[in-house]
FIGU-909436 format. One record per residue (C-alpha): residue number from 1; residue in three letters; x, z, y. Coordinates in steps of 0.2 Angstrom, whole numbers, plus 5000, padded with zeros to 4 digits. Layout:
# residues N
{NUM 'ALA' {X Z Y}}
...
This chain:
# residues 410
{1 'UNK' {4843 5034 4278}}
{2 'UNK' {4833 5021 4288}}
{3 'UNK' {4835 5032 4303}}
{4 'UNK' {4854 5034 4300}}
{5 'UNK' {4856 5015 4298}}
{6 'UNK' {4846 5012 4314}}
{7 'UNK' {4858 5024 4323}}
{8 'UNK' {4873 5015 4316}}
{9 'UNK' {4866 4999 4321}}
{10 'UNK' {4863 5005 4339}}
{11 'UNK' {4880 5013 4341}}
{12 'UNK' {4887 5008 4358}}
{13 'UNK' {4902 4997 4360}}
{14 'UNK' {4918 5006 4367}}
{15 'UNK' {4917 5004 4386}}
{16 'UNK' {4898 5005 4388}}
{17 'UNK' {4899 5022 4396}}
{18 'UNK' {4910 5015 4410}}
{19 'UNK' {4898 5001 4413}}
{20 'UNK' {4883 5014 4413}}
{21 'UNK' {4893 5023 4427}}
{22 'UNK' {4895 5007 4436}}
{23 'UNK' {4876 5004 4435}}
{24 'UNK' {4873 5022 4442}}
{25 'UNK' {4885 5018 4456}}
{26 'UNK' {4876 5002 4461}}
{27 'UNK' {4860 5011 4460}}
{28 'UNK' {4866 5025 4471}}
{29 'UNK' {4872 5013 4484}}
{30 'UNK' {4859 4999 4484}}
{31 'UNK' {4843 5010 4480}}
{32 'UNK' {4847 5027 4488}}
{33 'UNK' {4859 5022 4502}}
{34 'UNK' {4874 5033 4496}}
{35 'UNK' {4892 5029 4501}}
{36 'UNK' {4901 5022 4485}}
{37 'UNK' {4915 5035 4485}}
{38 'UNK' {4902 5050 4488}}
{39 'UNK' {4892 5044 4473}}
{40 'UNK' {4907 5042 4461}}
{41 'UNK' {4908 5060 4454}}
{42 'UNK' {4890 5061 4449}}
{43 'UNK' {4890 5043 4442}}
{44 'UNK' {4905 5046 4432}}
{45 'UNK' {4901 5063 4425}}
{46 'UNK' {4901 5057 4407}}
{47 'UNK' {4919 5049 4408}}
{48 'UNK' {4933 5059 4403}}
{49 'UNK' {4947 5047 4405}}
{50 'UNK' {4953 5042 4423}}
{51 'UNK' {4955 5024 4419}}
{52 'UNK' {4937 5023 4413}}
{53 'UNK' {4932 5031 4429}}
{54 'UNK' {4943 5019 4439}}
{55 'UNK' {4936 5004 4430}}
{56 'UNK' {4918 5009 4433}}
{57 'UNK' {4923 5010 4452}}
{58 'UNK' {4931 4993 4451}}
{59 'UNK' {4916 4985 4443}}
{60 'UNK' {4904 4992 4456}}
{61 'UNK' {4915 4988 4471}}
{62 'UNK' {4918 4971 4465}}
{63 'UNK' {4899 4968 4462}}
{64 'UNK' {4896 4974 4480}}
{65 'UNK' {4909 4962 4487}}
{66 'UNK' {4900 4948 4478}}
{67 'UNK' {4882 4953 4478}}
{68 'UNK' {4874 4939 4487}}
{69 'UNK' {4883 4926 4475}}
{70 'UNK' {4880 4936 4459}}
{71 'UNK' {4861 4937 4464}}
{72 'UNK' {4861 4918 4468}}
{73 'UNK' {4868 4914 4450}}
{74 'UNK' {4854 4926 4442}}
{75 'UNK' {4841 4918 4452}}
{76 'UNK' {4846 4901 4448}}
{77 'UNK' {4845 4905 4429}}
{78 'UNK' {4828 4913 4430}}
{79 'UNK' {4811 4905 4432}}
{80 'UNK' {4803 4920 4441}}
{81 'UNK' {4814 4930 4452}}
{82 'UNK' {4818 4947 4446}}
{83 'UNK' {4814 4961 4458}}
{84 'UNK' {4829 4967 4468}}
{85 'UNK' {4828 4984 4460}}
{86 'UNK' {4825 4978 4442}}
{87 'UNK' {4837 4986 4429}}
{88 'UNK' {4839 4968 4422}}
{89 'UNK' {4846 4962 4438}}
{90 'UNK' {4858 4977 4439}}
{91 'UNK' {4864 4974 4422}}
{92 'UNK' {4867 4956 4425}}
{93 'UNK' {4877 4960 4440}}
{94 'UNK' {4888 4971 4430}}
{95 'UNK' {4890 4959 4416}}
{96 'UNK' {4893 4943 4427}}
{97 'UNK' {4905 4951 4439}}
{98 'UNK' {4916 4957 4424}}
{99 'UNK' {4916 4939 4416}}
{100 'UNK' {4918 4929 4432}}
{101 'UNK' {4929 4940 4444}}
{102 'UNK' {4937 4954 4434}}
{103 'UNK' {4944 4943 4419}}
{104 'UNK' {4934 4953 4406}}
{105 'UNK' {4930 4942 4390}}
{106 'UNK' {4912 4936 4391}}
{107 'UNK' {4908 4943 4374}}
{108 'UNK' {4915 4961 4379}}
{109 'UNK' {4906 4960 4396}}
{110 'UNK' {4888 4956 4388}}
{111 'UNK' {4891 4968 4373}}
{112 'UNK' {4894 4983 4384}}
{113 'UNK' {4880 4980 4396}}
{114 'UNK' {4866 4976 4383}}
{115 'UNK' {4864 4995 4378}}
{116 'UNK' {4860 4998 4397}}
{117 'UNK' {4844 4989 4394}}
{118 'UNK' {4839 4996 4377}}
{119 'UNK' {4820 4997 4376}}
{120 'UNK' {4820 4984 4390}}
{121 'UNK' {4823 4965 4393}}
{122 'UNK' {4838 4963 4382}}
{123 'UNK' {4834 4945 4378}}
{124 'UNK' {4832 4941 4396}}
{125 'UNK' {4849 4948 4401}}
{126 'UNK' {4857 4940 4386}}
{127 'UNK' {4849 4923 4390}}
{128 'UNK' {4853 4923 4408}}
{129 'UNK' {4871 4928 4405}}
{130 'UNK' {4873 4915 4391}}
{131 'UNK' {4866 4901 4403}}
{132 'UNK' {4878 4905 4417}}
{133 'UNK' {4893 4904 4405}}
{134 'UNK' {4886 4889 4395}}
{135 'UNK' {4884 4879 4411}}
{136 'UNK' {4901 4885 4418}}
{137 'UNK' {4894 4892 4434}}
{138 'UNK' {4906 4901 4444}}
{139 'UNK' {4907 4913 4459}}
{140 'UNK' {4913 4905 4475}}
{141 'UNK' {4931 4908 4480}}
{142 'UNK' {4926 4915 4497}}
{143 'UNK' {4911 4927 4495}}
{144 'UNK' {4895 4926 4506}}
{145 'UNK' {4891 4941 4517}}
{146 'UNK' {4873 4948 4515}}
{147 'UNK' {4862 4937 4526}}
{148 'UNK' {4857 4952 4538}}
{149 'UNK' {4875 4956 4541}}
{150 'UNK' {4881 4938 4543}}
{151 'UNK' {4866 4936 4556}}
{152 'UNK' {4870 4952 4565}}
{153 'UNK' {4889 4948 4567}}
{154 'UNK' {4886 4930 4570}}
{155 'UNK' {4876 4934 4585}}
{156 'UNK' {4888 4947 4591}}
{157 'UNK' {4905 4938 4588}}
{158 'UNK' {4902 4920 4583}}
{159 'UNK' {4903 4911 4567}}
{160 'UNK' {4922 4910 4566}}
{161 'UNK' {4922 4930 4565}}
{162 'UNK' {4909 4929 4551}}
{163 'UNK' {4920 4916 4542}}
{164 'UNK' {4935 4927 4544}}
{165 'UNK' {4926 4942 4537}}
{166 'UNK' {4921 4932 4522}}
{167 'UNK' {4939 4928 4519}}
{168 'UNK' {4944 4946 4521}}
{169 'UNK' {4931 4953 4509}}
{170 'UNK' {4938 4941 4495}}
{171 'UNK' {4952 4952 4491}}
{172 'UNK' {4956 4971 4493}}
{173 'UNK' {4968 4975 4508}}
{174 'UNK' {4987 4977 4507}}
{175 'UNK' {4996 4994 4510}}
{176 'UNK' {5002 4999 4527}}
{177 'UNK' {5015 5012 4529}}
{178 'UNK' {5017 5021 4545}}
{179 'UNK' {5031 5033 4552}}
{180 'UNK' {5048 5029 4545}}
{181 'UNK' {5045 5018 4530}}
{182 'UNK' {5060 5013 4519}}
{183 'UNK' {5070 4998 4525}}
{184 'UNK' {5075 4993 4507}}
{185 'UNK' {5057 4987 4502}}
{186 'UNK' {5051 4969 4503}}
{187 'UNK' {5038 4969 4515}}
{188 'UNK' {5033 4964 4533}}
{189 'UNK' {5033 4974 4549}}
{190 'UNK' {5020 4970 4561}}
{191 'UNK' {5025 4984 4574}}
{192 'UNK' {5038 4997 4576}}
{193 'UNK' {5036 5011 4563}}
{194 'UNK' {5026 5000 4552}}
{195 'UNK' {5029 4991 4535}}
{196 'UNK' {5016 4981 4526}}
{197 'UNK' {5017 4980 4506}}
{198 'UNK' {5007 4971 4493}}
{199 'UNK' {4993 4980 4485}}
{200 'UNK' {4996 4988 4469}}
{201 'UNK' {5012 4997 4473}}
{202 'UNK' {5013 5015 4468}}
{203 'UNK' {5017 5023 4485}}
{204 'UNK' {5021 5040 4478}}
{205 'UNK' {5036 5034 4470}}
{206 'UNK' {5044 5025 4485}}
{207 'UNK' {5059 5031 4495}}
{208 'UNK' {5054 5044 4508}}
{209 'UNK' {5037 5048 4501}}
{210 'UNK' {5042 5066 4495}}
{211 'UNK' {5052 5069 4510}}
{212 'UNK' {5037 5065 4521}}
{213 'UNK' {5045 5051 4531}}
{214 'UNK' {5030 5040 4531}}
{215 'UNK' {5011 5040 4526}}
{216 'UNK' {4998 5026 4522}}
{217 'UNK' {4987 5021 4537}}
{218 'UNK' {4980 5004 4541}}
{219 'UNK' {4988 4995 4555}}
{220 'UNK' {4972 4995 4566}}
{221 'UNK' {4969 5014 4562}}
{222 'UNK' {4986 5017 4570}}
{223 'UNK' {4982 5010 4587}}
{224 'UNK' {4971 5023 4595}}
{225 'UNK' {4985 5037 4594}}
{226 'UNK' {4998 5024 4600}}
{227 'UNK' {4988 5023 4616}}
{228 'UNK' {4992 5041 4621}}
{229 'UNK' {5011 5038 4621}}
{230 'UNK' {5024 5051 4619}}
{231 'UNK' {5018 5069 4620}}
{232 'UNK' {5034 5078 4627}}
{233 'UNK' {5026 5095 4622}}
{234 'UNK' {5009 5092 4630}}
{235 'UNK' {4993 5097 4621}}
{236 'UNK' {4982 5084 4613}}
{237 'UNK' {4965 5087 4604}}
{238 'UNK' {4962 5076 4588}}
{239 'UNK' {4943 5077 4586}}
{240 'UNK' {4936 5072 4569}}
{241 'UNK' {4954 5072 4563}}
{242 'UNK' {4953 5072 4544}}
{243 'UNK' {4961 5065 4533}}
{244 'UNK' {4975 5066 4546}}
{245 'UNK' {4984 5050 4550}}
{246 'UNK' {4981 5051 4568}}
{247 'UNK' {4986 5069 4568}}
{248 'UNK' {5003 5065 4560}}
{249 'UNK' {5005 5051 4573}}
{250 'UNK' {5002 5063 4588}}
{251 'UNK' {5013 5076 4581}}
{252 'UNK' {5027 5064 4577}}
{253 'UNK' {5026 5058 4595}}
{254 'UNK' {5029 5075 4602}}
{255 'UNK' {5012 5081 4606}}
{256 'UNK' {5006 5099 4602}}
{257 'UNK' {4991 5094 4591}}
{258 'UNK' {4975 5104 4589}}
{259 'UNK' {4966 5095 4574}}
{260 'UNK' {4947 5098 4573}}
{261 'UNK' {4935 5092 4559}}
{262 'UNK' {4919 5099 4552}}
{263 'UNK' {4923 5096 4534}}
{264 'UNK' {4934 5109 4526}}
{265 'UNK' {4937 5099 4511}}
{266 'UNK' {4944 5084 4521}}
{267 'UNK' {4954 5096 4531}}
{268 'UNK' {4963 5102 4515}}
{269 'UNK' {4969 5085 4513}}
{270 'UNK' {4975 5085 4531}}
{271 'UNK' {4985 5101 4528}}
{272 'UNK' {4993 5094 4512}}
{273 'UNK' {4998 5078 4522}}
{274 'UNK' {5006 5090 4536}}
{275 'UNK' {5015 5100 4523}}
{276 'UNK' {5022 5084 4515}}
{277 'UNK' {5028 5077 4531}}
{278 'UNK' {5034 5093 4539}}
{279 'UNK' {5024 5090 4555}}
{280 'UNK' {5015 5104 4564}}
{281 'UNK' {4997 5105 4570}}
{282 'UNK' {4984 5118 4573}}
{283 'UNK' {4970 5115 4561}}
{284 'UNK' {4952 5120 4565}}
{285 'UNK' {4936 5118 4554}}
{286 'UNK' {4922 5116 4567}}
{287 'UNK' {4908 5105 4574}}
{288 'UNK' {4914 5096 4590}}
{289 'UNK' {4896 5099 4597}}
{290 'UNK' {4898 5118 4595}}
{291 'UNK' {4916 5121 4598}}
{292 'UNK' {4926 5121 4614}}
{293 'UNK' {4945 5123 4618}}
{294 'UNK' {4950 5139 4628}}
{295 'UNK' {4957 5128 4642}}
{296 'UNK' {4958 5110 4647}}
{297 'UNK' {4970 5099 4638}}
{298 'UNK' {4982 5084 4642}}
{299 'UNK' {4974 5071 4630}}
{300 'UNK' {4960 5069 4618}}
{301 'UNK' {4958 5057 4604}}
{302 'UNK' {4940 5055 4597}}
{303 'UNK' {4940 5044 4582}}
{304 'UNK' {4921 5046 4581}}
{305 'UNK' {4910 5045 4565}}
{306 'UNK' {4902 5028 4564}}
{307 'UNK' {4895 5015 4552}}
{308 'UNK' {4912 5010 4546}}
{309 'UNK' {4907 4992 4545}}
{310 'UNK' {4924 4988 4552}}
{311 'UNK' {4932 4994 4535}}
{312 'UNK' {4920 4984 4524}}
{313 'UNK' {4935 4976 4514}}
{314 'UNK' {4940 4994 4509}}
{315 'UNK' {4922 5000 4507}}
{316 'UNK' {4910 4985 4503}}
{317 'UNK' {4895 4997 4501}}
{318 'UNK' {4893 4997 4520}}
{319 'UNK' {4888 4980 4520}}
{320 'UNK' {4872 4984 4509}}
{321 'UNK' {4868 5001 4515}}
{322 'UNK' {4870 5002 4534}}
{323 'UNK' {4855 4997 4544}}
{324 'UNK' {4852 4995 4563}}
{325 'UNK' {4842 5011 4564}}
{326 'UNK' {4858 5021 4557}}
{327 'UNK' {4869 5011 4569}}
{328 'UNK' {4858 5016 4584}}
{329 'UNK' {4858 5035 4578}}
{330 'UNK' {4877 5035 4576}}
{331 'UNK' {4880 5027 4593}}
{332 'UNK' {4869 5041 4601}}
{333 'UNK' {4879 5054 4592}}
{334 'UNK' {4895 5046 4599}}
{335 'UNK' {4889 5046 4616}}
{336 'UNK' {4885 5065 4615}}
{337 'UNK' {4903 5068 4608}}
{338 'UNK' {4911 5058 4622}}
{339 'UNK' {4901 5067 4635}}
{340 'UNK' {4905 5084 4628}}
{341 'UNK' {4924 5081 4626}}
{342 'UNK' {4926 5073 4643}}
{343 'UNK' {4924 5090 4651}}
{344 'UNK' {4939 5097 4641}}
{345 'UNK' {4952 5085 4649}}
{346 'UNK' {4964 5089 4663}}
{347 'UNK' {4963 5078 4678}}
{348 'UNK' {4975 5063 4676}}
{349 'UNK' {4974 5065 4657}}
{350 'UNK' {4969 5051 4644}}
{351 'UNK' {4954 5051 4633}}
{352 'UNK' {4954 5039 4618}}
{353 'UNK' {4938 5034 4610}}
{354 'UNK' {4938 5024 4594}}
{355 'UNK' {4927 5018 4580}}
{356 'UNK' {4931 5008 4564}}
{357 'UNK' {4915 4998 4567}}
{358 'UNK' {4910 4980 4570}}
{359 'UNK' {4895 4984 4579}}
{360 'UNK' {4895 4982 4598}}
{361 'UNK' {4881 4996 4599}}
{362 'UNK' {4895 5008 4593}}
{363 'UNK' {4910 5002 4603}}
{364 'UNK' {4907 4992 4619}}
{365 'UNK' {4890 4999 4623}}
{366 'UNK' {4895 5017 4620}}
{367 'UNK' {4910 5014 4632}}
{368 'UNK' {4900 5006 4645}}
{369 'UNK' {4887 5020 4645}}
{370 'UNK' {4901 5033 4646}}
{371 'UNK' {4908 5025 4662}}
{372 'UNK' {4891 5023 4670}}
{373 'UNK' {4888 5042 4667}}
{374 'UNK' {4905 5048 4672}}
{375 'UNK' {4911 5044 4690}}
{376 'UNK' {4927 5055 4687}}
{377 'UNK' {4933 5043 4673}}
{378 'UNK' {4941 5025 4674}}
{379 'UNK' {4944 5013 4660}}
{380 'UNK' {4963 5011 4657}}
{381 'UNK' {4962 4999 4643}}
{382 'UNK' {4952 4994 4628}}
{383 'UNK' {4954 4983 4612}}
{384 'UNK' {4942 4975 4600}}
{385 'UNK' {4950 4971 4584}}
{386 'UNK' {4940 4958 4575}}
{387 'UNK' {4942 4950 4557}}
{388 'UNK' {4955 4937 4557}}
{389 'UNK' {4969 4946 4566}}
{390 'UNK' {4985 4945 4557}}
{391 'UNK' {4976 4934 4544}}
{392 'UNK' {4992 4927 4537}}
{393 'UNK' {4999 4944 4533}}
{394 'UNK' {4983 4951 4525}}
{395 'UNK' {4972 4955 4540}}
{396 'UNK' {4968 4972 4547}}
{397 'UNK' {4953 4983 4548}}
{398 'UNK' {4941 4980 4563}}
{399 'UNK' {4941 4993 4577}}
{400 'UNK' {4935 4996 4594}}
{401 'UNK' {4947 5007 4605}}
{402 'UNK' {4946 5012 4623}}
{403 'UNK' {4957 5023 4633}}
{404 'UNK' {4949 5032 4648}}
{405 'UNK' {4958 5042 4662}}
{406 'UNK' {4951 5056 4671}}
{407 'UNK' {4953 5054 4690}}
{408 'UNK' {4963 5068 4699}}
{409 'UNK' {4953 5079 4709}}
{410 'UNK' {4953 5075 4727}}
C-alpha cells in the first residue's frame, strides 16, 4: 500500500513528457552539438500528439533564443554558479522560459519541470524559480547573443550589425511567398514575384497553393537564382539543391534544370514541390565531389553547405553549437566544391556561389580564394546581406552571394 501511495504521489503532472522532450532537445544541442531539427525525432520519441511535439520544440527553440539571459537570471538567484551542463540549470531554463516568454502560468511551468529532477536538487530548482518570480525579474525585450558570437560578428561587421541581429532573434521570422503569390492577401511585396505575410498563417489553405503557383522561400534565399536571369531553354546545374526553392525558381525562369543533392530524403521533398508546382527538373541523388555532368553547362548555382549562422532567427541552435573550427572546415569544403564545379561551366557562363552564413571566412574569403586560383573567371557581382536589411518589414536572412563569369576562350 505504501508503495502504491508513493507511486500516486509521484504521478507526473500532464505536460511533463513534453518538458522532458524539451530537456532532451537542449541537451542534444548544447552538450552534443546536434542541430535542433535533427534531434527532434529522438527527443520526442515518447510523444504521441503532434501538439506536444510542437510545444517541446517551441520550448527548446525559445530557450536557445534567450539562453544568455535565462542563465543570467539563474546565476543572479544562486550563491554558487551551477555548471553549464548541470541538470538543474537545464530544468530552470525550461521552467523560466515558459513562465517569462511563453505565457505559461508559473505554477504549471514549475510543476511540470520538477519531475525532471527527481532524485536531484528539486529544492534548488523550486527555490531559484520562486526567487525569480517573487522578485519580478524579467527577460529583456531584446535578447543578448552568446558572447563568443557577439564578439565574432562585432569584429567582422561592427556593433550596429550585432544590435540588428539581437533585434531579429527576438521574434520568429515572417513568411515569404515566391512565384505568383495571391494578390488578394494582406501583405507587403519587397520585389517582383514576392509577398510577405505575418507569421502564423496556414499557407496550405491560401489561394494558389494547391495549384502550385507559389512556394515559401525567404527573401534572401531567393536572390542567388535571380542573379542568373532568364534561362531561355539553357541548362543550369543546381548543386546542393534540396529542398528545392532555387530549383523551382530556375525552372520557372525557363532554365532546363539538373538538381543535384547528396540527400535522398531531402530530394523526396524537392520532388514533391516540383509535382505541386508543375515545374520540371532532372533530379539526381549524388555527391557533388564524386559526380560530373556529361557536358559543360550554361549556368551553375552552388548554394553550398555552410554553418547556417545567417539563418539564426529560424534556427537559434546555430548560435550555440557552431564553433570556429567547424566554420573553417566548412569553408575548406566550399572551396573544393567551387573548384570542382568551375570546370563544368561553358565559357561565357555564370557560376553563382551562395551561403546562408554570417561568417566572412565562408563568404568573402572563399570567393577571393576562388578568384585568386582561377584566372579564367571574373567577378560579375556580389552581395552581402546583413541583419538589419528590410528591418521595418520583418528583416531577412543573412547571405553572401557572388556571381562569377567564365571568360571566353581566346
